[in-house]
C-alpha positions as CSV (number, residue, x, y, z in Angstrom):
1,L,57.1,-22.9,14.6
2,F,53.8,-23.1,12.8
3,R,51.2,-20.8,11.2
4,M,47.6,-20.9,12.4
5,Y,44.6,-19.3,10.8
6,A,41.5,-18.1,12.6
7,G,38.0,-18.6,11.1
8,S,37.4,-14.8,11.3
9,I,39.4,-11.8,12.4
10,R,37.0,-11.5,15.4
11,D,38.4,-14.9,16.6
12,V,42.1,-13.9,16.5
13,A,42.3,-12.2,20.0
14,A,40.6,-15.1,21.8
15,L,42.7,-17.7,19.9
16,A,45.9,-15.9,20.7
17,A,45.0,-15.6,24.4
18,R,44.2,-19.3,24.6
19,L,47.5,-20.2,23.0
20,E,49.4,-17.8,25.3
21,A,47.7,-19.3,28.3
22,E,49.0,-22.7,27.1
23,G,52.6,-21.3,26.9
24,V,52.7,-20.9,23.1
25,S,54.2,-17.7,21.9
26,T,52.1,-15.9,19.3
27,R,52.4,-13.0,16.9
28,T,49.3,-11.5,15.5
29,R,48.4,-8.3,13.7
30,E,46.2,-7.0,16.5
31,R,46.7,-3.4,15.7
32,E,45.5,-3.9,12.1
33,I,42.6,-6.0,13.2
34,A,41.5,-3.5,15.8
35,S,41.8,-0.7,13.2
36,T,39.6,-2.7,10.8
37,L,37.0,-3.5,13.4
38,G,37.0,0.1,14.5
39,L,36.4,1.3,11.0
40,Q,33.5,-1.1,10.8
41,R,32.0,0.3,14.0
42,N,32.5,3.8,12.7
43,L,30.8,3.0,9.4
44,R,27.9,1.5,11.2
45,T,27.5,4.6,13.3
46,I,27.6,6.8,10.2
47,L,25.0,4.7,8.5
48,A,22.8,4.7,11.5
49,L,23.0,8.5,11.7
50,V,22.2,8.8,8.0
51,G,19.3,6.4,8.5
52,A,18.0,8.4,11.4
53,V,18.0,11.7,9.4
54,T,16.3,9.8,6.5
55,L,13.6,8.6,8.9
56,I,13.0,12.1,10.2
57,G,12.7,13.4,6.7
58,A,10.3,10.6,5.7
59,A,8.2,11.3,8.8
60,V,8.0,15.0,7.9
61,A,7.2,14.2,4.2
62,L,4.5,11.7,5.2
63,T,2.8,14.2,7.6
64,A,2.8,16.9,4.9
65,L,1.4,14.4,2.3
66,Q,-1.4,13.3,4.6
67,V,-2.4,16.9,5.4
68,A,-2.3,17.8,1.7
69,T,-4.4,14.8,0.8
70,V,-7.0,15.7,3.4
71,R,-7.1,19.3,2.2
72,R,-7.4,18.1,-1.4
73,K,-10.2,15.7,-0.7
74,R,-12.2,17.8,1.7
75,R,-15.2,17.8,-0.6
76,E,-15.2,14.0,-0.9
77,Y,-15.0,13.7,2.9
78,A,-17.9,16.1,3.2
79,L,-20.0,13.9,0.9
80,L,-19.1,10.8,2.8
81,K,-20.1,12.5,6.0
82,L,-23.4,13.6,4.5
83,T,-24.1,10.0,3.3
84,G,-24.0,8.8,6.9
85,H,-20.4,7.6,7.3
86,G,-19.3,8.1,10.9
87,R,-16.2,9.6,12.4
88,G,-14.5,6.2,12.8
89,W,-15.0,5.4,9.1
90,L,-13.6,8.8,8.1
91,V,-10.6,8.3,10.3
92,A,-10.0,4.7,9.1
93,L,-10.1,5.6,5.4
94,P,-6.8,7.5,5.2
95,C,-5.3,5.1,7.7
96,L,-6.0,2.1,5.6
97,N,-4.7,3.9,2.5
98,A,-1.5,4.8,4.4
99,L,-1.0,1.3,5.6
100,A,-1.4,-0.2,2.2
101,V,1.1,2.2,0.7
102,A,3.5,1.5,3.6
103,L,3.3,-2.3,3.0
104,V,3.9,-1.9,-0.7
105,G,6.8,0.4,0.0
106,A,8.3,-2.0,2.6
107,A,8.0,-4.9,0.2
108,I,9.7,-2.9,-2.6
109,A,12.4,-1.7,-0.2
110,Y,13.1,-5.3,0.9
111,L,13.3,-6.5,-2.7
112,L,15.8,-3.7,-3.6
113,F,17.8,-4.6,-0.5
114,V,18.0,-8.2,-1.5
115,A,19.2,-7.3,-4.9
116,G,21.7,-4.8,-3.6
117,A,23.0,-7.1,-0.9
118,A,23.4,-9.9,-3.4
119,A,25.5,-7.7,-5.6
120,I,27.6,-6.4,-2.7
121,N,28.2,-9.9,-1.3
122,A,29.1,-11.2,-4.7
123,H,31.6,-8.4,-5.1
124,F,33.3,-9.0,-1.7
125,A,32.9,-12.8,-1.7
126,V,36.7,-13.2,-2.4
127,H,37.5,-11.4,0.8
128,L,35.0,-13.2,3.1
129,A,35.2,-16.5,4.8
130,S,32.7,-19.2,4.0
131,G,29.3,-18.3,5.5
132,E,30.2,-14.6,6.0
133,A,28.4,-11.8,4.3
134,A,29.4,-8.2,3.8
135,V,25.7,-7.2,3.9
136,R,23.2,-9.1,6.0
137,L,19.7,-8.3,7.3
138,R,18.1,-10.5,9.9
139,G,14.4,-11.3,9.9
140,A,14.0,-9.4,13.1
141,D,15.4,-6.3,11.4
142,V,13.1,-6.7,8.5
143,A,10.1,-7.1,10.9
144,A,11.2,-4.0,12.9
145,G,11.7,-1.9,9.7
146,T,8.3,-2.9,8.5
147,A,6.7,-2.1,11.8
148,V,8.4,1.3,11.9
149,A,7.2,2.0,8.3
150,L,3.7,1.0,9.2
151,L,3.7,3.1,12.4
152,G,5.4,6.0,10.7
153,S,2.7,6.1,8.1
154,L,-0.2,5.4,10.5
155,L,0.5,8.3,12.9
156,P,0.2,11.1,10.3
157,A,-2.7,9.2,8.7
158,L,-4.5,9.3,12.0
159,W,-4.0,13.0,12.3
160,G,-5.2,13.5,8.7
161,G,-8.2,11.2,9.3
162,W,-9.1,13.2,12.4
163,R,-9.0,16.4,10.4
164,A,-11.1,14.7,7.7
165,S,-13.7,13.7,10.2
166,N,-14.0,17.2,11.4
167,V,-14.9,18.6,8.0
168,E,-18.1,20.7,8.0
169,A,-20.1,19.2,5.2
170,A,-22.4,22.2,4.6
171,D,-19.4,24.6,4.3
172,E,-17.4,22.4,2.0
173,L,-20.3,21.6,-0.4
174,R,-21.5,25.2,-0.5
175,D,-18.2,26.5,-2.0
176,P,-17.7,25.5,-5.7
């Protein structure tokens, strides 16, 4: 009779199966482990749904912001058009602005995540094995999130830039 510990609760089933195959009788808390892992999967699903709704809301807000910016700056765009700036330049201007804002926003979001993750991991450190983290974000996830932020801000900016490039300079400058 002996007691064996697994490195992680994810290792328990494989370890028990290997011992059973060698003829060693085991007793584990598989039900509790499965319940805990199921809860973890459910929480991830809920967080993914909340994140998706948040992204949709952000996309709608960004689109509305870009359209409002173009409407507010119609006179300035008309002046730029009159001074010889072409369609490409007028489209690129709101795009560059949106990309700069998205990069700054992604950097701030990452810094807030690092601070929050450090606090959460410190809180749960007692319950975690060495090398485990309650909150972790891989570099690929950071890159994907940044790419989504850039693309999500660029698409409405392209639309706003296209609208800006179609401003009729004479009509805009005529009205006070």
